[in-house]
N, C-alpha and C positions, 0 to 999 in steps of 0.2 A: 471496411475492416482494417485495423492496424494490428500487427503483431510485433512484439519486441522481444529480443532475446540477448544473450551476452554478445552475440556477433554485432549487434546494433552499435556497441561501443567502438567498433572498428571503423565505423563510417563517421568521420568527424562532423559532417553536415548534420548528422542525426542528434548530436550532443548539444543540448540547450546551453548557451553560454550564460544564461541568467542564473543557473543554479549554483549555489555555494556547496562545495564538498561538505559532507557530514562532520569531518574532522580536518585539522590542519596536518595530520601526519598519516592520513589514510586516504588513498586515491582509488583503490580497486572497487569497482561497483559491479554487481551481478547484472543488473539492468537499470536502464534510465528511460523514463516515459516522458516525452517532451510535452510542451504546452499544447501543441496541436491535438492531443488526446483527449482534452477535457475542458475544464473551467477556467483556463488561464493559469494553471499551476503546473509544476513539474514534480516528478517523483523519482527517488533513486532507491535501490535495494543494496544494502552493503553488509558483507560479512565482518564481523568483529571478533578479536581474539578474547578468550576468557582471562579474568584477573588483570585486566587492563583499564586505564581510564582514557577516554576520547572527549576531547573538547568539541562542542557544537558552537560554531560562531553565532554571535548574537544577531538576531534579525528583528526589524520593526515591521514584521508582516506575519500574517497567520501561517501556521504550520502545524502538523501533527506528526507524532512518531507511532509506529507499530512494531511490536516484537513478534517476529514471524517464527522465531526459533530460539531457544535458550532462555536467558534471564538477565536483566540489567537493572541497575539502580539509577535513577535520574537525579542528579545533585544540582544544587545551586550553592556554590560555597560549601559551608558546613551544613546546609539544610538539605535533607532528604525529601524530594518532592514526591516520588513515587517509586514503587517496585513493579517492573513489568515481567511478566512471563509470557510464554508462547500464547497468542490470542488476546493480548492486550493493546489497547490503543490509548495513547496519552496526548492530550492537547495543552501544550505549555502557553503561558501568557506571552504575548509579543513583547520583545525587548529584553528577555532574560537570556543571560549567558549560561548555557547548561554544560554539565559534564555527565558522560555516560560511563559508569562503573560496571563492566561486565562481570557477572558472576561465573559464568561458563561461556564457552564459544557460542556465539549468537548471531542472528541475522536480523537486521533492523531495516525497516522501511520508513522513509521520510518524504513527506509531501509538503511543498512550499507554495504559497500564493505568490504570483509575480507582481501584484499591485498591493498597495497598502490599504485596502478597503476593509478596515478593521471592523466596521460596523456591520458588515455582512457576515453571518455566521458560516455560510457554506461556500466562502470564497476559495477555500482550499479543498472543498469537498468534504465528505464524512467517511471515515474509515470503518469498515466492518469485516469481520472474519466469518467465513461461511464453510460448513462441512457438507460436501456433497457425496452421495452414495450412488453407485451403479444403478441404472434403471429408474432413478427419480425424474419425473417428467417436469416440463413448464419452468425450468430455470431461466430460460431465455426471456419468458414473459415476465418473470419476476424482475429481472434485471432491467427490462424496458420500463416497468411500472416505476422503479426506484430512480430512474435516470442514471443508469450506470455510466461512469466515465471511462473507467478502466478496471481490469481484474488481474491480479498476479498470483499465479500458481505457486505455492510454497511447499506443497506436500501431494504426493500421488501424481496422477496423470489424467488428462481429459482430452476427448476429442471434439474439436471445434469445427463447424461446417457452416459456410455462408454462401449466398448467391454471389457469383462472379462471372459476368458475361464473357470474360476472356478465356474461360476454361471451355473445353469441348462439350461438357455436359451442363455447363452453366453453375456448376457448383465448385467451391474449393474446400478442401479438408486438411486440417493440420493437427498433428500431436502436440498438445501442450504438456510440457513436463515442468518439474520444480525449477524456478528460475525464469520461466517465460511469462509474458503478459499479453493481453489483448485489449483492444480499445474499439468498440463498435461505433459506427456512425449513428447520430440520433434516428430513431425509427428503422434501423437496419434489421432485416430478417436473418436469423441465424439459429443454430441449434448447438447445444453443449451437453455432453454427456461424460460422466465420470467413468473411468476405466478401472480404477482401484478403489477398494473400501476406504472411507475416511479422507478422501481428497480434499484438500484445503485450499481456499482461496482468500486472498486479501482484496477487498473490493473497495473502490472510491466511487461515491455516487452522491446524488443531490438530496437523497432521503425524502422522496415524495410519497412513499408507501411503506407499510409495515413489512417487515421481513418475515419469512416463514419460520416455523417452529425450530428448524434445524439451524438457524442462524445463531451465532454467538458473538456479539459485539460488547466486549467489556471495556467501558470508558474508564480510564484511570485518571482522576483529576487532581491538580495540586491542591494541597490544603496548607493550613498556616502553621500547625504544629510539627516540630522535628521528630516525628515518629514513624513507625512502619505504616505506609499509607497505600493499601491495595483495595481501592473502592471498586465494588463491582455494580454496574448499573443494571 
């Protein structure tokens, strides 16, 4: 089990040198998830100020964006590709130079594949927002079924418990709050419980099983016409 917090950024060895900052004028990140946590991709969570435009450097590799809080417009020149609100996931075409126009103060998650294997759809994983309520069982089993790479808490709090032979009772427990993430090893046994109603997770997985009814994954896809494009899958 790997757990990532804002303190991870203070350890230079934990920062993946392959990731390009989300903008050229913004360097503060809430959390960085290195390539060792998943499918050969890295992820960052970045707070952005409202009523501001931020440029995302052009990449010839798969990536996806997730709006964890607030609202942003995704632009390509004068073309509006998408409008993202909290709970939306957007997958841009590789090679496009994007601009984020924030409507209000927001928190954006960005995941980037390290290799240019464009033909493989899940090379950067698949993004999904989940809402977990206290007392709901079997979330760890669901995460194992979909091939969870990592999950980032963006609202509420959770209790995460896993087997750790270095602990006196063989179990490790940690409180996950907003801005913290975890990445289980494949097949690892663990238990996760929401401590507050409406606890929200942004998950990156391989997508090998259907999500439970409480999952909400809104994929916002680019379209050709310059109009309001808020497509809900």
